PLY file of the C-alpha trace (Angstrom):
ply
format ascii 1.0
element vertex 308
property float x
property float y
property float z
element edge 307
property int vertex1
property int vertex2
end_header
92.24 33.57 -64.72
92.23 32.17 -68.83
89.97 34.01 -70.97
86.62 32.30 -71.89
86.94 30.20 -75.44
84.15 30.39 -78.22
83.50 27.53 -80.14
80.91 27.56 -83.22
79.39 24.57 -84.93
78.35 25.62 -88.24
76.21 23.10 -89.51
73.26 22.37 -92.54
70.50 23.56 -90.26
71.77 25.46 -87.22
74.76 27.60 -86.44
75.78 27.02 -82.59
77.90 29.32 -80.63
79.16 28.08 -77.48
81.40 30.15 -74.94
82.82 28.49 -71.64
85.46 28.87 -69.26
88.76 27.67 -70.25
88.91 24.95 -67.46
89.26 21.52 -68.53
87.81 20.14 -65.30
85.10 22.04 -65.78
84.22 24.07 -68.45
81.25 26.53 -67.43
79.28 27.48 -70.26
79.13 30.85 -70.22
76.60 31.48 -73.49
74.90 29.10 -75.71
73.41 30.56 -78.75
72.01 28.46 -81.58
70.64 30.12 -84.69
68.47 27.95 -87.48
70.14 29.29 -90.14
68.96 26.57 -92.76
72.25 26.68 -94.59
71.11 23.71 -96.81
67.50 25.06 -97.96
66.85 24.55 -100.97
70.16 23.36 -102.41
71.37 20.83 -99.97
71.29 18.16 -102.73
72.12 20.82 -105.47
75.65 21.20 -103.90
74.71 24.83 -103.65
74.23 27.33 -100.97
71.21 29.40 -102.09
71.82 33.60 -101.88
69.07 33.96 -99.00
70.54 30.65 -96.96
74.27 32.41 -97.79
73.15 35.74 -96.26
71.35 34.52 -93.41
74.55 32.57 -92.55
76.98 35.56 -93.09
74.41 37.79 -90.33
74.59 34.88 -88.11
78.76 35.15 -87.95
78.30 38.58 -87.62
76.12 38.22 -84.76
78.59 35.43 -83.04
81.48 37.81 -83.49
79.86 40.59 -81.09
79.23 38.02 -78.80
82.81 36.92 -78.58
83.75 40.64 -78.18
81.41 41.06 -75.79
83.15 38.01 -73.69
86.81 39.28 -74.39
87.21 35.49 -75.89
90.62 34.07 -76.29
90.77 31.43 -78.07
87.85 30.62 -81.15
87.18 27.50 -82.90
84.91 27.50 -85.68
83.90 24.38 -87.42
82.41 23.63 -90.83
80.51 20.55 -91.83
78.63 19.03 -94.17
76.76 21.52 -96.10
80.13 24.04 -96.51
82.00 20.68 -97.18
79.80 20.00 -100.20
78.90 23.38 -101.73
80.40 24.68 -104.93
80.10 28.79 -103.18
81.52 27.12 -99.44
84.75 28.62 -99.97
83.20 31.68 -101.00
81.44 31.75 -97.60
83.98 30.96 -95.70
86.27 34.02 -97.40
83.71 36.41 -96.81
83.03 35.64 -93.16
86.83 36.00 -93.07
86.79 39.30 -94.27
83.64 40.76 -92.07
84.30 39.15 -88.85
87.70 37.95 -88.98
86.76 34.68 -87.88
88.73 31.64 -89.96
86.45 28.91 -90.51
88.18 25.16 -90.63
85.95 22.91 -92.80
86.52 19.55 -91.54
85.92 16.19 -93.42
83.25 13.36 -92.06
86.00 11.34 -90.25
87.15 14.67 -88.08
83.58 15.15 -87.39
82.92 11.88 -85.86
85.90 11.90 -83.87
84.62 15.09 -82.28
80.85 13.76 -81.80
82.78 10.95 -80.00
84.98 12.88 -77.62
81.68 15.20 -76.98
79.46 12.21 -76.05
82.52 11.06 -73.73
82.60 13.98 -71.95
78.30 13.55 -71.10
79.49 10.71 -69.29
77.06 8.71 -71.45
79.61 5.95 -72.49
80.53 3.11 -70.54
82.49 -0.04 -71.06
79.51 -1.89 -73.36
79.34 -1.24 -76.72
76.99 1.26 -77.82
76.58 3.09 -81.28
76.48 7.07 -81.44
73.91 8.62 -83.98
74.72 11.90 -84.90
71.89 12.86 -87.29
72.71 16.49 -88.66
71.04 18.13 -91.77
73.44 17.13 -94.28
75.34 14.31 -92.78
74.77 11.68 -90.17
77.65 10.08 -88.00
77.76 6.61 -87.06
80.52 5.61 -84.28
80.90 2.25 -82.64
82.45 2.60 -79.61
82.91 2.12 -75.53
83.95 4.52 -72.97
87.96 4.13 -73.95
87.93 3.36 -77.78
86.44 4.24 -81.33
85.99 0.83 -83.12
84.73 2.05 -85.96
83.36 5.26 -87.50
82.08 6.69 -90.71
79.90 10.06 -91.90
77.30 9.52 -94.58
75.90 12.14 -96.56
72.36 11.25 -95.68
71.23 14.07 -93.41
67.78 15.01 -92.49
67.51 17.70 -94.72
68.88 15.80 -97.86
66.77 12.79 -96.59
63.48 15.07 -96.51
64.20 16.78 -99.94
64.40 13.66 -101.50
61.51 11.29 -99.53
59.33 13.56 -97.98
57.18 14.72 -100.60
53.87 14.28 -99.35
52.15 15.25 -95.69
52.09 12.65 -93.89
55.18 10.71 -95.61
53.57 7.99 -97.70
54.29 4.16 -97.27
55.70 4.11 -100.79
58.41 6.51 -99.86
59.29 5.10 -96.20
60.01 1.81 -98.41
62.17 3.79 -100.68
63.62 5.40 -98.32
64.84 1.73 -96.39
65.56 0.58 -99.53
68.30 3.43 -99.94
69.55 2.95 -96.38
69.73 -0.78 -97.09
72.52 0.42 -100.08
73.93 3.29 -98.50
74.69 1.75 -94.41
76.45 -1.20 -95.78
79.42 -0.19 -94.46
77.82 0.20 -90.78
75.96 -3.16 -91.20
79.74 -4.89 -92.26
81.37 -3.51 -89.24
78.38 -3.89 -86.84
78.94 -8.00 -87.78
80.38 -9.84 -84.58
79.91 -6.90 -82.47
76.91 -6.84 -79.86
75.77 -3.39 -79.35
74.03 -2.87 -76.32
72.70 0.74 -76.60
71.98 3.77 -79.32
73.20 6.93 -78.17
71.48 10.02 -80.49
73.58 13.21 -79.91
71.72 16.27 -79.00
69.79 17.56 -82.30
66.67 15.29 -83.12
67.17 13.16 -79.79
66.67 16.45 -77.51
63.26 16.90 -79.15
62.48 13.09 -78.79
63.11 13.19 -74.67
61.36 17.01 -74.74
58.32 15.78 -76.23
58.26 12.55 -74.05
58.88 14.30 -71.03
56.24 17.20 -71.32
53.34 14.86 -72.90
53.59 13.12 -68.76
53.31 16.65 -67.71
57.20 16.80 -66.09
58.55 20.19 -66.01
61.60 19.45 -68.18
64.72 21.67 -68.49
67.13 20.42 -71.44
70.19 22.31 -69.58
70.07 20.46 -66.17
71.16 17.17 -67.97
74.01 15.98 -69.92
73.10 12.34 -70.52
69.08 10.68 -70.08
67.96 7.16 -70.67
64.83 6.40 -72.46
61.95 4.28 -71.93
62.24 2.20 -75.02
58.28 1.72 -75.59
57.88 4.80 -75.03
60.23 6.11 -77.86
58.87 3.67 -80.17
55.64 4.41 -79.51
56.49 8.46 -80.25
58.71 7.60 -83.34
55.51 5.88 -85.15
53.29 8.71 -84.04
55.38 11.33 -85.95
55.93 9.20 -88.65
52.13 9.07 -89.65
51.91 12.32 -88.22
50.60 15.46 -90.47
53.03 18.88 -90.29
50.24 20.71 -88.43
49.75 18.10 -86.03
53.62 18.13 -85.25
53.68 21.68 -85.27
51.18 21.58 -82.47
53.22 19.20 -80.21
54.86 20.93 -77.44
58.60 20.51 -77.11
59.21 20.62 -81.29
61.25 23.80 -82.59
60.22 24.71 -85.76
63.12 24.06 -87.30
62.29 20.15 -86.53
58.73 20.11 -87.12
59.35 18.38 -90.34
63.01 17.03 -90.39
61.63 14.95 -87.45
59.97 12.60 -89.51
63.52 11.33 -91.19
64.97 11.62 -87.80
62.49 8.92 -86.84
62.71 6.90 -89.40
66.60 6.25 -89.68
66.61 5.96 -85.88
63.91 2.81 -85.84
65.34 1.82 -89.26
69.09 1.20 -87.32
67.43 -0.03 -84.33
65.69 -3.15 -86.19
68.49 -3.80 -88.09
71.04 -4.00 -85.38
68.69 -5.34 -82.83
69.51 -2.61 -80.52
66.68 -2.35 -77.72
68.19 0.39 -75.33
68.46 3.79 -76.30
70.07 7.24 -74.85
70.49 10.79 -75.52
73.66 12.87 -74.83
73.41 16.52 -74.79
76.60 16.79 -75.61
78.18 16.52 -79.35
80.12 18.08 -82.01
80.82 21.56 -80.32
81.36 19.84 -76.98
84.26 17.78 -78.73
85.96 20.75 -79.91
85.42 22.52 -76.54
87.33 19.50 -74.73
90.32 19.66 -77.41
90.39 23.81 -77.25
90.88 23.95 -73.61
92.98 20.41 -73.19
0 1
1 2
2 3
3 4
4 5
5 6
6 7
7 8
8 9
9 10
10 11
11 12
12 13
13 14
14 15
15 16
16 17
17 18
18 19
19 20
20 21
21 22
22 23
23 24
24 25
25 26
26 27
27 28
28 29
29 30
30 31
31 32
32 33
33 34
34 35
35 36
36 37
37 38
38 39
39 40
40 41
41 42
42 43
43 44
44 45
45 46
46 47
47 48
48 49
49 50
50 51
51 52
52 53
53 54
54 55
55 56
56 57
57 58
58 59
59 60
60 61
61 62
62 63
63 64
64 65
65 66
66 67
67 68
68 69
69 70
70 71
71 72
72 73
73 74
74 75
75 76
76 77
77 78
78 79
79 80
80 81
81 82
82 83
83 84
84 85
85 86
86 87
87 88
88 89
89 90
90 91
91 92
92 93
93 94
94 95
95 96
96 97
97 98
98 99
99 100
100 101
101 102
102 103
103 104
104 105
105 106
106 107
107 108
108 109
109 110
110 111
111 112
112 113
113 114
114 115
115 116
116 117
117 118
118 119
119 120
120 121
121 122
122 123
123 124
124 125
125 126
126 127
127 128
128 129
129 130
130 131
131 132
132 133
133 134
134 135
135 136
136 137
137 138
138 139
139 140
140 141
141 142
142 143
143 144
144 145
145 146
146 147
147 148
148 149
149 150
150 151
151 152
152 153
153 154
154 155
155 156
156 157
157 158
158 159
159 160
160 161
161 162
162 163
163 164
164 165
165 166
166 167
167 168
168 169
169 170
170 171
171 172
172 173
173 174
174 175
175 176
176 177
177 178
178 179
179 180
180 181
181 182
182 183
183 184
184 185
185 186
186 187
187 188
188 189
189 190
190 191
191 192
192 193
193 194
194 195
195 196
196 197
197 198
198 199
199 200
200 201
201 202
202 203
203 204
204 205
205 206
206 207
207 208
208 209
209 210
210 211
211 212
212 213
213 214
214 215
215 216
216 217
217 218
218 219
219 220
220 221
221 222
222 223
223 224
224 225
225 226
226 227
227 228
228 229
229 230
230 231
231 232
232 233
233 234
234 235
235 236
236 237
237 238
238 239
239 240
240 241
241 242
242 243
243 244
244 245
245 246
246 247
247 248
248 249
249 250
250 251
251 252
252 253
253 254
254 255
255 256
256 257
257 258
258 259
259 260
260 261
261 262
262 263
263 264
264 265
265 266
266 267
267 268
268 269
269 270
270 271
271 272
272 273
273 274
274 275
275 276
276 277
277 278
278 279
279 280
280 281
281 282
282 283
283 284
284 285
285 286
286 287
287 288
288 289
289 290
290 291
291 292
292 293
293 294
294 295
295 296
296 297
297 298
298 299
299 300
300 301
301 302
302 303
303 304
304 305
305 306
306 307
């Protein structure tokens, strides 16, 4: 029997640890931890990891190291994305983690990140032979991938993650109409490569990979009074009109109203607003009328590669 493998996805908001059996046909999850490290808090748009966030990150990595030892893991892969990629002290963080835990963090670019996300979503069974647009809304960056189940047709990572946009545009509670307009004008400009790439391609479906999309589905199901277990699904289609109604409500709500909603974890109470705005904006611009959520994303893509 092969030893279990461990994958860490060290994002701008959340650090994930996934330990699974090293079986390529059915990599059974043994442990999945996620810690709201908020590595980008207070410094994401300044290109620096603030001291308290730095400390939270190192402590979380020490905790992950203990679990890796406990499960007697064989292969380990730790992947860092936007916050560490762009922080002036990102390399210091990587060094300190290596000294204290022996874990070597691999810094990947946005292109590689998009590739891993595609492989993760593909493993969830969400893709078909029709054209889909995968959107992965992280804290630091957002990846867009135009694809089907066989090929990536176009991919790009943009440094417009929820933590960045929130710090820049979400300065009132609820977010003001002026701020929404400013945000949309900003996206018009930044996302030109996406609209150019999508020109002439009919995209049938938008697939959100984990993150905010887990929150959307959870809130919709709980509001209907359904018992809901995220772990039991890999891929889920949304009712589009329900989804549009929910995002409209989230965008116009106050912090207090969102905090009282069942299904929204504290980390996402505020970020869900810009995540809703980005999603609605892209659906409108590209006239996509079907939405789904994949529970799998970057870490599952890394896992698939590690055990292949």
